N, C-alpha and C positions, 0 to 999 in steps of 0.2 A: 258671620264676619267678625274679625277680631275687634274688640273694643279698644278705643284709643283714649288716653287720659285727656281731661279737659285742658290741662297745661302739661308741658313736657317735664322739665327738669326739677322745678321746685313747686310741683303741682299742689302740694298740701298747703302752700303758703299763699295761693292766689286762686280764688274762685273765678276762673276766666270765662264767665258768662255775662253778657251785657244785660243790665236791668231792663232793656227795651222789650225783651221777651219775658213777660212777667211769670208765666207758668214755668218756663225752663229755668229761670233765675231762682224761683222759689224751690223747685225740685233739686237743683244743684246745691243750694244752700242747706236744705234739709239733709241731703245725702252726705254732704261734707260733714255735717254735724254728727250723722250716724257713724261715719268713719271714726270720729273722735270718741263716740260712745263705745265703739268696739275696742279701740285702743285702751280705753280706761279699764274695760273688763279684762283684756289681755294682761295689763299691768298688775291687776289684782291677783291673777292666777300665776303669772311669771314676774315676780318683783324685779328680777335682773334683766328683763327684756329691754332691748334698745330699739328705737323706732326710726324707720326710714321716712317714707312719705305716705300720705293718705288722702288722695284726691277724690272728688266726685267724678264719675265717668258716665257714659251713656247708660242709662237704666240702673245705675247703682253707684258703688264706691268700692275702694279697696284700701288696704293699709299693708305696708311692708314691715316685717319684724325680723330682728336678729334674736333668736331664742335659744335656750340651752338644749333643746331637743326637738326632733321633728314633730309636727302637729299630726293629729289623727282626726277622723270624723267625730269621734267621741269628744275631742276637745272643742270642736265647733258647737256641739250641743251645749257644753258647759259655758262657753263664751256667750252664746246667745241667751242662755238663761240669766247670766249675770247682767247682760245688757238690759234685759227686761226689768230686772230688779232696780237697776240704776235709773232707767228711764222713768220709772214710777216715782222716783224721788224728786222729779222736777228740778234738777240741779241747773242753775243758771250758767250760761257761757259768758265768762267775764273776760273782757279785753284789757290788756295792759300794754303801754308803750315802755320799752326798755332800751337802755343804751347798748351799744355793741359789746362793751366790756361786760356789762351785766348779763347779756344774753350768753356770752361765752362762759361766764361763771356758772350760770344756771344749768347749761347743757354740757358742761365740761366732760362728763362721763359718757357722753354719746358722740362718737366721732362723726356720725352721719349728720347730726344737727350742726356740729361745729363746722363741718365742710360747707353746709348750706349758708351758715352765717358768714363765713369768710368769703363766700362767693357773691355776697350782696354788694351793690354799689355803696360807696362810702356815705352818700347822702340818703340812703334808704332808711325810712322809719321802720324800726323793728318792733313787732308786736308779738305777744303771746296770748293764748286763750286758755282758760282753766274752767273745768267743770268738775265738781267734787275734788278728789285728790289728784286728778290728772291734769298736768300742765304741758302744753305743746307750743312749739314755735309755729306761728300761723298768722297769715294776713286776715283770714276770715273771708266773708262774714259768716255768722252762724244764726240759727234760730234762737229765740230768747232763752228757752230752757230745754232740757232733755225731754220733757213731756210734750214738746211741740214737734218731736220727730214722729213721723207716721209709722204704720206697720212695716216691719222689715224682716228679712230672712238672710242668714248667712248661707252661701252657696257652695264654695269650693276653696281648696288650698292649692297653690301653685308655687313654683320656684321663680324667683326674679332676681337677675343681677342688679346690684346697686347702680342706679342711674343708667341701666340698660347696657352696661359695659361688661362683656364676658370675662374681662381680666380683673373685675372687682368682686367683692364678696357676694355669694349667693344668699339672698334673704328669703323668708317665707312670706308669701302674699295670701291674704284672705280676701276673697271677693264676697260682696253682699249686695242686696238690693233693698230699696226703701221706696214707699209710695204714699200718697196722701190718704188712701183709704184701703181697707181690707179687700174690697171688691177689685180695686186696681191691682193690688198685689197678687190676688188669686188669678186674675186674668193674665198677668204677666207670667206667672209661674206655669200656667197652662200653655201659654205660647212657647215657653222654653221647652216644655215636654214635647210639644209638637215639633219644635225645631230639632230636638234630639232624635225623635222618631224619623225625621227626614234627613238626618245627617248623612251626607254623601259617602263618608268613609264606611259607615256601617252598611248602608245599602249597596255600596260598591262591592263589599265582600259577599253579601247575601245574594246579589244578582250576578256576581262574577263578572264585573265590568272592568276592574283595574286592580293593580296592586303596586306596592312599593317594597323593594327588596334591598336589604342592607348590603348584600354582595354587589348589586348594581350600584347602589349609592342612594342616600336619602335625597328626597326632592326630585327624583327622576321617575317618571310614571311608566309603568308597564301596562299597555292597553291589552286587555284580554279580548277574545273574539267578539263577545257581545258588546263590550265598550267600544271596540274598534269599529263595529258596524254602525253604532250611533254616531261616532265621529265621522265616519265616511259619509253617512247620509247628510249630516249637517254641512260638511265641506262641499259635497257635490251640489247641494242646493244653493249654497252661497256663491260658489264659482259660477253657476249658470246665471244667477241673478246679476253678478258683476259683468259677465260677458254681454248680457242683454243691455247693459247700460254703458257700453263703450270702454270697459276696462280691458287691458292687455295683461295676460298672465305671464309672469316671469319667475325665474328661479335663480338664487344666488348661493355661493358656497357657504359652508358652515364655518370656515376659517378664512381669515384675511390677514395680510401682512400689517405690521405696525405702522407702515407709511400712511395707510388710509385713515387709521385711527388717530394719528398725529394731526392729519389735516382736519378731520372732523371735530377734533377737540376731545374725543372720548378718553384718550390717555391722560389728558390734562384734568378733566372734570369728572370722569366716570370710572377711573381705574379701580377704585375699591370695590366696584360691582362686577369687575371682569376677572376671569380666571387667569392664572399664571400662564405666560406664553410658552409655546414650544418653538425650539430653534430648528429651522430648516435652511440649510446652506448659509448659516450664519446670519439669517434674518429671523427676527421674532414674528411668530404668527399667533393670533388670538382667536379663540372661539368668539363668534360674533355676538355682541350683546343687543344689536339692533340691525334692522334690514336697510335703513336709510342710505348708508354710503354705497351699498351695492346698486341700489336703484338709481342713485345719482350717476354712477359710472355708466350704467346702461343708457341713461338719457344723454350723457356727454359723449357717447361713442360716435355720434354724428352731429352735424350742425342742424339746428332746427329753426325754421321760419315761424313767424307769428301765425302763418296759415296752418302749421302742424298742430298748434295748441288748441285745446288742452290735450296733454298726454297723461293717461291714467295707468300707472303700473301697479299691479296687485300681485301679492305673493303670500302663500301660506308658508311662512319662513320660520324655521326653528331657531330660537336664540337661547343663549345661556347667560344667566346672571347669578352672581353669588348672593345667596340668602343665608343668614345665620340659621343654624340647625334649630334653634329655639323658635324661629318664626315660621318654619315649614308647617303646612297644614293641608294634608291630603292632596287634592288636585287644585286647591285654591291658592296655595303659595308654594311654588316649586322652583327648582334651579334650571330646568330645561323645559321650554314650552314653545308651542307653535302658535305664532301670532298672525292674524289675517291683516297684514300690513298693506297699505296702499299709499302711494305718493303721487300727487297730482301736480303736474308742472303746467303752469298757465300764465297768462298775462295778469297784471293787477286788476284789470277790468273784468276778468273771468271769475274772480274769487267768489263773489256773492252767488253767482249762478251755480258754481261747482259745489259750494257749501249747501245750497238749497237742494241740489241733487242728492248729496250724501244724507241730508236730513230725511228726504223722502224715502231713501233706502232704509234708514234706521227705523222709520215708522212702519215700513213694510215688514221688517224683521220682527219688530215688537208684536205685530198682529199675528204673524205666523207662529211664533213661539209662545204667545199668550202672556206677554209681559206688559204691565204698565211701565212708564218711565218718567224720570224727573231730569230736567235739563238745567245746566249751569253755564253761564257765560263768565269765563275767567279772564280778568283784565290785567293790565300792565303791573308787574311787581316793582318793588323799589330798585332792584338790580336787574336792569334789562339792557339789551343792545338795541340799536336802532333809534332814530329820532322820534319824538313824541307825535309828530304829524303823521309819520308812517304808521305808528301804532294805532293812532286814532282812526285812520282810514281802514286798517285791517279789522279793528274791533267793530267799527261801524258796518263793515261788510258782513261780519258774522251776525251782528245784531239784526241787520236788515233781512238776512236770509231766514233767521228764526221767526221774525215777525211776519214775513211774507208767507211762511208756512203755518201761521197762527199757532206757533209753538210757545207755550208758556214756559218761562224760565226764571231762575233766580240769578242774581249777579254775585259772583265770587270775586269781590274786590281784591286786586293784587294777587289773584290765584293763577295767573297765566305763567307759562314757562318763560325763562329769561329771553328766549329767542322769538316769542310771539304769543298773541292771545289764543284762546282755545275755547271750544265747546266741549263740556263733559256731559255725557249722558249716563245716568244710573238706571239699570233695570230694577224695577220694583217687583218682588216676587210674591207668591201666594200668601206669605206671612207679613207682607208689608216691609220687608228688609230691602235695603238698597245694595246692589252689586255693581262693581266696576263694569262699565259697558263701553259703548263707542266713544271715541275721542276724535275731535276734528281740530287740528292745530295749524295755524299759519306760522311759517318759519322764516325769519330774516337772517338766521345765523348760517345754516349750511349753504344756501345759495351764495353767500358772500365768501365763505371759506373755500368753497370748491369752484368759485367763479362760474356759476351756472347761468347761462344766458340764452337768449333767442334773438334772431334777426328781425327787427321791427319793420313796419311798413316803410319807414324812412331809410332803410338800409343799414342802420346802425345797430350795434349790440345793446341789448337791454337786459337788466337783471330779471330773471324769471321769478314768478311768485310760486312758492312751494307749499303744498298743503299735505300734512301728515294725516292719515286717517286709519283708525282701526274700527272695525264694524262690530264683530262679536268679541274681539279681543283675543285672549289666549284660548285655544281650544280646550286645554285642560281645565281652566277656570270656568269657561262657559258650560262645558258638559257637566262638570261638578255642580255648578249652579242649577242646571236643568234637573239633575237628579233630585235636588232638594225642592225645587219649584214644583215638580210633578209628584214628589214623594215616591219616585221610582216608577210611577204609573205613566209611562211614556205614551203619547198618542199613537194610534196605529201606524202612522206613516214613519214614526221614528223608532218604534219598538223593534229590538233586535230579532225577536221571534214574534210574528204577528198572530199565529194560530197554532194550536196543538191539537192533533187528532187523537182521540182517546177511545181505543177499542175496548168494549166491555169484557170480551173474552178473547182468547187466542183465535177463535174462529173468525173474528172480524179484522185481523191484522192485515190480511191481503187487501181487503177493501180499503182499510185505512191508508195503506201505502198508495193505492190508486188515487184516493182523494188528495194525498200529499202531492203526487205528481201533477195532478190537474191544477191544483192551486199554485204550485211552483211555476207551472207553465205560464201563469198570468202574473208572474213576478211577485208573488206573495212568499214571505219567509215562513216556512212551515216545518214542524217537527211531528213525529209520531211517538207517543208514549207507549212502548210495547213492553213495559215492565210488568211483572206478575202481581202488582198491587191491585187492590180493589178499586173500582171506578171512583168512589168518593175520595179515596186517598190520592188518586191521580188528579182529580179536580182540585183538591186542596193544594197539591204540589204546584200545579199550574198557577193558582192564585198567589201562592207565595213567590213564584217567579215573576208575577205581575204580567203574565201573558194576556193580551187583550181578549182573545177569543178561544174558547174551548169547544171542540167539535166532537161530541160523543156519538159513537156509532155502535149499534147493536144489531140484532137480527132484523128488526123492522126497518132500520135505516138502510141496511144492505139491500133489502128487497125493494125499497122505494128510491134507491139511489139518492139518499138524503143524509143530512147530518142534524143532530140535535144541538142547537147553538146556545152556549152560556157565555156571559160576559164576566170579566174578572170582578165586576162590581157586585156579582151575585145575581144579576138579572138573567132570567131564563127566557130566551126568545122562542123556544120550542123547535120543532122539526121543520126543516125546509130543504129544498133540493140544493145540490151543490151550486148550481147556476144561480139560484136565488140568493145564496150566501155571497157569491161573488158580486151580484148586483147590489147587495147591501154594503159590502166592505170596500170594493174598489173605488167608488166615487169619493168616499171619505179619505181613503189613502191618497188618491190623486189630488184632492183639494186641500190636503194637509189639515184636515179637520182635527180639532182638539178633542172631539167627542166620539164615542163609539156608536151611539145611535141617537135617534131624535129625542127619545125620552131623557137621556143623560144631558143632552144639550139644553132641553127645556128646563130641567131641574137646575142646571147651572145658571141659566138666565134668571130664573125666579129667585 
């Protein structure tokens, strides 16, 4: 997942970590100091360099530079070597308070620092920090000396627009990481290597799951047959689970007129994320950025009594949102995606029960796909609609639902949407990384804007309570995350090809085809490798494709109506009849087991 700076615009001037978390505070302080150590080395190599910002970030730091030429990997090695030399000098980080005029004089040759200084409040105390010959505009704090910086490693070079604005100059950004000990640094670098091995973009190409084509357009995913099968299986499973829990499936158009987005407020607050309209009979139509307005129109197509509620509308709806090209990232950050949206229309008294039902479904999905998860309760932000009492009731309903499910959670103070509080669930993958997952939001805004009501027991109209819910989220992001979570080794029920039959010679091809037909008749997805390669090459090819089961057939297997079963893990299960293989595999497919056999499951548990 992309790293985010600890602070946004003037991050190098403010170490935005509270001292309450001592380890995180000390890590951020050290990493911020390491960014300055790196900037000092860059200044020594490029005396005319101009500096942007250099914050600590999750797991490391970066600094942005305006340099006379593009950097190369060889430059990183030289910069790192100079950093080690300067680190050993134990140079102190010295803090000075300066006036605004003095700061402008010191940094007059650096337009980036001048802009930062001019953007500070007039009552702001301006400080600089210096170590060795390097002086920087900075709030700090820092470690006492460069010798107090732990082991570090420079990692990569990237382009970055000044202050994230694509209309501003492009700077060169160097990323690095720093840790308290060599052991922690080595463990982190090993995790990075594993993350690179699992990168869904690389595995997507190798396993032929998806692609992005410039002629189609960046950020628009082309699902190949094998990736399409995985998506189909995920969607079918989710839809059946929703139907079993009282959801109704709906579909809404990909475009809608400007009228509905004027009412919803999207044109007022979300236009920059929407694509330019198309004119149809002198009315502007937009690609839909969200599914909510369409679901509201379905609800409002008839009058509802309190006896009808709750009404749960669910849609796998494709939406389109503008993302800058620099932020696009494989399947994880795209411009068009299919979201498993649901909107629950209920009475205020139903909210806790409905949220509890969604949480139960989230827990079920986590078990099926093998995720741990972390939950967050996001509360009222400073700018919010609705009175505080209504917010408190809604927040209390979310809190009560989480506690009744014994769900541990952290509170994200002020992290709610302006229209209501929410529960955010993050999937925790095999490497311990958090991925955007389910969201459960109470909405006070759209029911008010669209005048969404129900007839109460008293015969009067009452404002409906509306809950937005995504479960897996975007299919693109979820499947991309699964690729990395499983390292491409999909469990048998999700594998696009569940078994490959490998004839040793051409004499067994006919039998291999017969095995294929028999397995396919039991709804297994099977291929026959009838290429002229040697058996070991075919097995290796199947392992590279991460096919769960390899069924080798030679003369003895033909005579015994058997297959010799190997798993992609390298485990050899030996010869067994075709029926015995079905008895082994089908229960695991039908139960959606994450493991191929009992031994693999036992090893995972140990």
